[in-house]
C-alpha positions as CSV (number, residue, x, y, z in Angstrom):
1,M,46.6,-37.8,9.3
2,P,43.7,-35.4,8.4
3,K,42.4,-33.2,11.1
4,R,39.0,-34.4,12.5
5,V,36.3,-31.8,12.0
6,D,34.0,-31.0,15.0
7,H,30.8,-30.3,13.1
8,E,29.0,-28.6,16.1
9,E,32.0,-26.3,16.5
10,R,31.8,-25.5,12.8
11,R,28.1,-24.8,13.0
12,A,28.7,-22.6,16.0
13,Q,31.4,-20.7,14.1
14,I,29.1,-20.0,11.3
15,A,26.3,-19.0,13.6
16,E,28.6,-16.6,15.4
17,A,29.4,-15.1,12.0
18,L,25.7,-14.7,11.2
19,I,25.2,-12.9,14.5
20,R,28.2,-10.5,13.9
21,V,27.3,-9.5,10.4
22,A,23.5,-9.3,11.1
23,G,24.3,-7.1,14.1
24,R,26.1,-4.7,11.8
25,R,23.8,-4.8,8.7
26,G,20.4,-6.1,10.0
27,L,19.1,-9.6,9.7
28,H,17.0,-8.9,6.6
29,A,20.1,-7.8,4.6
30,V,22.3,-10.8,5.3
31,G,22.7,-13.7,2.8
32,M,24.6,-17.0,3.1
33,R,27.5,-15.6,1.1
34,D,27.9,-12.7,3.6
35,V,28.0,-15.2,6.5
36,A,30.5,-17.3,4.7
37,A,32.8,-14.3,4.1
38,E,32.4,-13.3,7.8
39,A,33.2,-16.8,9.0
40,G,36.2,-17.1,6.6
41,V,34.8,-20.3,5.0
42,S,33.4,-21.1,1.6
43,L,29.8,-20.6,0.6
44,R,29.6,-24.2,-0.2
45,L,30.5,-25.1,3.4
46,V,27.8,-23.0,4.7
47,Q,25.3,-24.6,2.3
48,Y,26.6,-28.0,3.3
49,Y,25.7,-27.4,7.0
50,F,22.5,-25.5,6.6
51,Q,21.2,-26.1,3.0
52,T,18.9,-23.0,3.1
53,K,19.0,-19.5,4.6
54,E,16.0,-20.3,6.7
55,N,17.8,-23.3,8.3
56,L,20.8,-21.0,9.0
57,L,18.5,-18.4,10.6
58,F,16.8,-20.9,12.9
59,Y,20.1,-22.3,14.0
60,G,21.3,-18.8,14.6
61,L,18.3,-18.0,16.7
62,Q,19.0,-21.0,18.9
63,H,22.6,-20.0,19.2
64,L,21.5,-16.5,20.1
65,T,19.1,-17.9,22.8
66,D,21.9,-20.1,24.2
67,R,24.1,-17.0,24.5
68,F,21.3,-15.1,26.3
69,T,20.8,-18.1,28.7
70,A,24.5,-18.1,29.5
71,R,24.4,-14.3,30.2
72,V,21.5,-14.7,32.6
73,G,23.4,-17.6,34.3
74,A,26.5,-15.3,34.8
75,R,24.3,-12.6,36.4
76,L,22.8,-15.2,38.7
77,A,26.1,-16.6,39.7
78,A,27.3,-13.1,40.5
79,A,24.3,-12.6,42.8
80,G,25.4,-15.4,45.1
81,P,24.4,-19.0,45.8
82,D,20.7,-18.2,46.7
83,P,19.8,-15.0,44.9
84,G,16.0,-15.2,45.6
85,P,13.0,-14.4,43.4
86,R,13.7,-10.6,42.9
87,A,17.4,-11.0,42.0
88,T,16.5,-13.8,39.7
89,I,13.9,-11.7,37.9
90,E,16.3,-8.8,37.7
91,A,19.0,-11.0,36.2
92,L,16.6,-12.2,33.5
93,L,15.2,-8.8,32.6
94,L,18.4,-6.8,32.8
95,A,20.2,-9.3,30.6
96,S,17.6,-8.6,27.8
97,L,18.1,-4.8,28.0
98,P,20.6,-3.6,25.4
99,T,23.1,-2.0,27.8
100,D,26.3,-3.2,26.0
101,E,27.3,-4.6,22.6
102,E,26.4,-8.2,23.4
103,S,22.9,-7.4,24.7
104,R,22.4,-4.8,22.0
105,T,23.0,-7.5,19.4
106,F,20.7,-9.9,21.1
107,H,17.8,-7.4,21.3
108,L,18.2,-6.2,17.7
109,L,18.4,-9.7,16.2
110,Y,15.7,-11.2,18.4
111,S,13.3,-8.4,17.3
112,S,14.3,-8.9,13.7
113,Y,13.6,-12.6,13.9
114,S,10.1,-12.0,15.3
115,M,9.4,-9.6,12.4
116,L,10.7,-11.9,9.8
117,S,8.7,-14.8,11.2
118,V,5.6,-12.8,10.4
119,T,6.4,-11.9,6.8
120,D,8.7,-14.7,5.5
121,E,6.7,-17.8,4.4
122,A,9.5,-20.2,5.1
123,L,10.1,-18.9,8.6
124,A,6.4,-18.6,9.3
125,A,5.9,-22.3,8.5
126,Q,7.9,-23.1,11.6
127,P,7.4,-22.0,15.2
128,F,9.4,-18.9,16.0
129,I,10.4,-20.3,19.4
130,D,9.8,-23.7,20.8
131,N,8.2,-22.5,24.0
132,P,7.0,-18.9,23.6
133,D,5.6,-18.7,27.2
134,A,8.8,-19.9,28.9
135,A,9.9,-16.5,30.2
136,E,6.3,-15.6,31.2
137,N,5.9,-18.9,33.1
138,A,9.2,-18.5,34.8
139,L,8.5,-15.0,36.1
140,T,5.0,-15.9,37.2
141,K,6.4,-18.8,39.2
142,L,9.1,-16.6,40.8
143,L,6.5,-13.9,41.7
144,R,4.2,-16.5,43.3
145,Q,7.1,-17.9,45.3
146,A,7.8,-14.3,46.5
147,Q,4.2,-13.9,47.5
148,E,4.1,-17.2,49.4
149,T,7.1,-16.1,51.5
150,G,5.9,-12.6,52.1
151,L,8.4,-10.9,49.8
152,A,5.9,-9.5,47.3
153,D,2.5,-7.9,47.4
154,P,0.0,-10.8,48.0
155,G,-2.8,-8.9,46.2
156,A,-0.9,-8.6,42.9
157,D,-1.8,-10.9,40.0
158,A,1.5,-12.8,39.4
159,R,0.7,-13.7,35.8
160,T,-0.3,-10.1,34.9
161,E,2.7,-8.7,36.6
162,A,5.0,-11.1,34.7
163,I,3.5,-10.2,31.4
164,S,3.7,-6.5,32.2
165,L,7.4,-6.7,33.2
166,L,8.4,-8.6,30.1
167,A,6.4,-6.3,27.7
168,M,7.8,-3.2,29.4
169,T,11.4,-4.5,29.2
170,A,11.1,-5.4,25.5
171,T,9.7,-1.9,24.7
172,M,12.3,-0.1,26.7
173,G,15.0,-2.2,25.0
174,T,13.7,-0.9,21.6
175,S,13.7,2.7,23.0
176,I,17.3,2.3,24.0
177,L,18.3,1.0,20.5
178,V,16.7,4.0,18.8
179,G,18.2,6.5,21.3
180,Q,14.9,7.5,23.0
181,R,16.3,6.8,26.4
182,T,19.5,5.7,28.1
183,P,20.2,2.3,29.5
184,E,20.5,3.9,33.0
185,S,17.0,5.5,32.8
186,A,15.5,2.1,31.6
187,I,17.1,0.3,34.5
188,D,15.7,3.0,36.9
189,V,12.2,2.3,35.5
190,L,12.6,-1.4,35.8
191,H,13.7,-1.0,39.5
192,Y,10.7,1.3,40.1
193,H,8.3,-1.4,39.0
194,L,10.0,-4.1,40.9
195,D,9.9,-2.0,44.0
196,R,6.2,-1.7,43.5
197,V,5.7,-5.4,43.3
198,F,8.1,-6.5,46.0
199,T,7.3,-5.4,49.5
200,S,10.7,-3.8,50.1
201,T,14.3,-4.2,49.0
202,E,15.3,-5.2,52.5
203,Q,12.7,-8.0,52.6
204,A,13.4,-9.1,49.1
205,A,17.1,-9.6,49.9
206,Q,18.0,-13.1,50.9
207,P,19.7,-13.3,54.3
208,G,23.3,-14.3,54.1
């Protein structure tokens, strides 16, 4: 009896191959043939599932985003059952800093996707991400929750602080990739800014 093929599993296998080879060579230099070789499958199979390189890239972006979400979830789980606004914000921002191979690949490829979406007509014809303000909205909501419970500076503008934290983290991530600063120094800067927004580390911690 022939083995039943799990199509989503096969798609994920190909997307993982895309992420691996793009992490080594850069997204712009990767073709469907390279991905097929990395995945150990035929070029025809990759074309069967994705038809075009653009379709493969968009699926790879979603797969990359899913991996990032899982990494944030793991950090939150490690922080305990009720981590609170600050710990939640830290989990989100620290997960996006390239401090290990997994997060380095995420930052490199996510940045590459954003650049390609500007210059590639096929990619530009589709939205780069479904909800571009999702992270900004999430951080804004968390900061407002902290303000309402006395854990953060009530005079701060939550939306502006959220935008600033995200922009700063993205820029520091790039500076880590190019060797301008170490992951440890970037984390210190992030903690400095969080200490400025939150009233104190003692108050920000959830009682347990």
